[in-house]
N, C-alpha and C positions, 0 to 999 in steps of 0.2 A: 586546546585541541588543534592539532596540526592539519593543514590543508592537504587534500588529496592531490596527486599528480593529475595533470590534464591529459586526457586521451588524445587531444588534438596535436600533441607534440610528437614528431617522429623521433624514434629512439635509435641511435646507431647500434648496429648489431653487436659491436664489440662491447657495449655497455650492458647488454641484456644479461639478466641473471642466468646462471647455468640451469639446464633442464632439471626440474624437480618433480619426481613422481608424486602425484596427488590423488587423493580419494575424496569425492564429493558426496556428502550425505544429502539425500533428497527424499521428499515425500514421493509416493508412487502414483499419484494421480497423473492423468495425461498431461495436464498443464504444468505440474511441478517437474515432470520428467522433461518436458520441452525446455523449461527454463534451465534445468541442470545440463541438458545437452548443449544448449546455447553457450553456457559458460565453458563447458568442456571443449567445444569447438574453438572458442576464442583462445583458451589456454594451449590447446594443441597446436594452433597456428604459431605459437611462440616457442614450440619445441618441448612442452611439458607433457609427459605421459599421464593420462588421466583416466581413472575408473570411477564408476558410480556405485554408491551404496544405497539401494532403495529401502525405504522404511515406511511403516504405517504409524502415524501419530494418534494420540487419543482424540485430537480434534477430528481426525478422519473417521474414528470409530463411533463417536457419540453423535448420532444424527437425530435423536428424538427430542432434544432439548436445545434451547438457544444457547449460544456461547456465553452470554451474560449470566447464565444459570449454572455453568459447569466449570468456570475458571478462566474464561477469557481466551484471548488470542495466543497466549503462551502455550496452549495445548497443541498448537501446530508446530512448535519449535523445540519443545523440551527433549523429545527423544533424539532429535538431531544433535542437540547440545551434549547429551550424554555420550553419543558416538564420538564427538570431538574430544570430550574430556577423557574418554578411555583410550584415545589414540586410534580408534577404528576408522576415523575420517579426519581429513585435514581442513576441510572447509564445508560450509553448508550454504546452499542457495535458497533464499526466501523471497516470496512476494513481500516487499517491504511493509505494506500495509498490515501484514499479519505479524510483524515483529513487535513485541512489547517495547514501550518507550524506554524502559530501563533494562539493560542486559545484566545477567548475573555476573558477579565478580569473577574476573579471569577471562571474560569473553569480550570481543571487540567487533564492531562493524568495520570491516577492513576495506570494503569497496562498494560503491554504488554505481551501477551501469546506467547508460543513457536510457531515458524514460520512453516508454510507449505512450499511447494515448491515455491520459489520466482520467478521462471522463467516464460517467456512468452511461449505460446503454439500456434502451427499452427494447425488449424482445417480446413479440406477440404475433400470433397468426390472425387475430381478429380485430386489432385496433392499432392504428399507426401512432397513436399518442394517447395520453390519459383521457383527454376530453372525448375520445371516440369509443371508450369502453362501453359495453352493453350494460343495461340496468342490472344491478346486483353482482357485478363482476368481482373476481377475486384476483388480487395482485400479490405475487410472492417476492420476498426479499429476505436476505439473511441478516440485514444490518439495521440497527436502531437508527443510525444516521440517515439511511435511505427512507426508513419508515417515517421519521419525523418530517423530512422535507417533502416526501410524496404526499403525506397526509395534509400538509399545509397547502400544497398545490391543489389537491382534490377539494379541499375546503373552499379555496378561492373559486373553483368551478361550481360549487354547490353540489358536489357529488358525494353526499354522505351515505349513499347506497353502496359505494364501493368498499369492499373489505380488503385490508392488507394483512396477509397471513405469513407466518415464518416459513422460510424455505432454506433447508440445510442440504449439505452434500456437495460433492465436487461439481465442477462446471457441467460435465456430461450428465450427471444425475439431475441437476436442476433443469437442464434442457429437456431431459426425458420426461420429467414430471409435467412440464409445460405441454409437451407434445401429447401426453396421455390425457390432457384435459383437466388436470387438477387445478390449473390456474389459467386465467385469461391472458395474463401478461406477467413477466418477471423483469427485474432490474438486476443487471450484472455489470461488472467492470468491462469496459470496452476493450481494454488491453488483453485480457485473457481470450476473448473471442477472436481478436485479430491475430494473436500469436498462434492459435490453433487453426487458422484458416477458415474461421466461421464468421467472418465479417458480414456475410450476406444475411445472417440471422438478425442483424441490428436493424430495427425499423427507424429509430432515431437515436441520436445521442443528446444527453442533457448538457447544455452549456453550463459553465460554472455558476452563472448568475441564476440558473434554474435549479440546479442541484449541485452543491459544492462537493467535490470529491473528498475521500478520506485521506488523511496524512499518508504520504508515500505511495498512493495508488498509482499503478502503472510502472513502478520502478522495481528493479531487482537489487537486493542487498546481499552481500556475502559476509557471513559471520565466521570468525576463526577464534582459536584460543589466543589471548592477548600476547602471550610470550612467543608466538610463532612468527617471528620477524622474517623468516625465510619465505613463508607463505604470503605474508603481506607484500614483500618485495615482488613476488611473482604476479600478484594481483594488481599492483599499482598501475600498470599500463592499461588496464581495462576500465579504470575509474573515469567517470564523466563529471567534471567539475560543476557544470551548470546544474545538472540534476542533483548532485550531492548537496549543494548549497540550498537548493529549493526544498528538498525533503528534510534537510536539517532544520529549516525554519518551520516547516509544517509539524515535524515531530516535537519541536519545542513548544508549540501551541498546546498540543495534546499532553505533553509532559507536565506543563504548568497547571493544567486543569485536571490532572489525574486521569487523563483520557484512556479509555479502553473500550471494549465492546459493550460495557455497561452504561456508557454515556453517549447520547446522540451528539456527536461532535465532528465537525468537518474542518479541514484546514487545507488551503491550496495556495502555493506561492508561484508567481510568474515574474519574469524579468521584464522591465519596462525601459524604454529607450534603447540605446545601442546594445547589441548582443554582448553578453559577458564573454570575456576572454579567459585567460587562465586565472588560477587562484592568485590573489595579490593585486589584481587589477579591479578597482571598484566599479560596480555597475548597479543600476537601480533595480530594486525588487519590491513587489507588491505582495502582501500577505493578506488573504481573506480568511475569515473564520466564521463558523456558525455553531451555535450551541442551543440545545433544547432540553427540557425536562424529559426524563425517560417515560413518564406517564402521559405526556402530551398535555399537561395541565397549563402550560404557559406558551406564549407566542415565541417563535424562533428569535434568537438574538443574533445580530450580525455585527461584525467588526472588520475594518480594513485599515492597514497601516502601510506606509512606504518608507524606504530608506536606502542608503547606499550600502552595498555589501561587497567585501573583498575577501572574506574568509568565513569559515564555518562558525566562528565565535560571533561575528556580526550577524550572520544569518539566524543563529539561534536567538540572539538578542532581539531581533525584529519579530520573531515568532512569539517571544515572551511579551512583547509590547501588545501584540494582537490578543493574546490571552488576557492580559491585564485590562484591555479595553472591554472584553466580554465580562470580566469580573465586575468592572465598574457599572455594568448594566444590570447586574444581578446574577450572573452565572456563578454556580457553586463549584468548588473544587471537590472532585469525587474522592471518596475514601477507598483505599485498597480493599478488595473483596477476598483476597487470598493472602 
């Protein structure tokens, strides 16, 4: 796998690709549209005319069942991929944590932008943290990963009175359900709240040692048809090498364990030591991972590995090492559900 271009390098105007009219396929939630508008603005700054193609995915439509019961995260991207395949759009902007670990044949992850806050956020009007929840409280989350780690946290506090209930819907829908009193607290990605100017709703963020994030959380990924080298060239200046390498390691953990929304699995990569430069310049990376049984029948498994990373291949190799460390402790590789 070739390394992405670093966005830190200034590009002479004479070497910029010629303006390329582009259409971005995007979900129509407020957060998804913000993300697409963000990419459109970056591309327009480089002279590319850009339009948006708003779409509703099955993941947006099916709100009465958990994603693990209806086909997984691919439900959020399938319709967008169809638009790419049919030529109705040139690129699709995704929250990277929603992108399946294996893309369909003929598609490619062409660009990863600089990451927002990757951590999870606690949102509540009645409790500043889990320990302060009232007796019999209900906490909402859409993620088995969050459920498993939150349940372990509550168990350490001796709070078996607190229920964790599924919470589906886009970010605004989840906040509305909280405000209506259906939940005492909910857990969301901090990145989405900050991007929509809702950072004041965050009562606290969970540090990675408290609740490890999902692979790719807080990062935006851009998917294209693999043969569209013209689109890849236009996107290259938007790529952020340090983020791309980190999420490559995280996604390698999940890929090695068959990770999807059916498995409580977390993976988070950080750079250690001197800040990474461009691709090809080795820097230290730490990959942490957490795995749990979906039914909560076993304790959380934790793994941490470190190594030098200079390209995406090395980043993925480090992620695979973290996955193998979990497997050595008893983690099982999930079988595909679809």
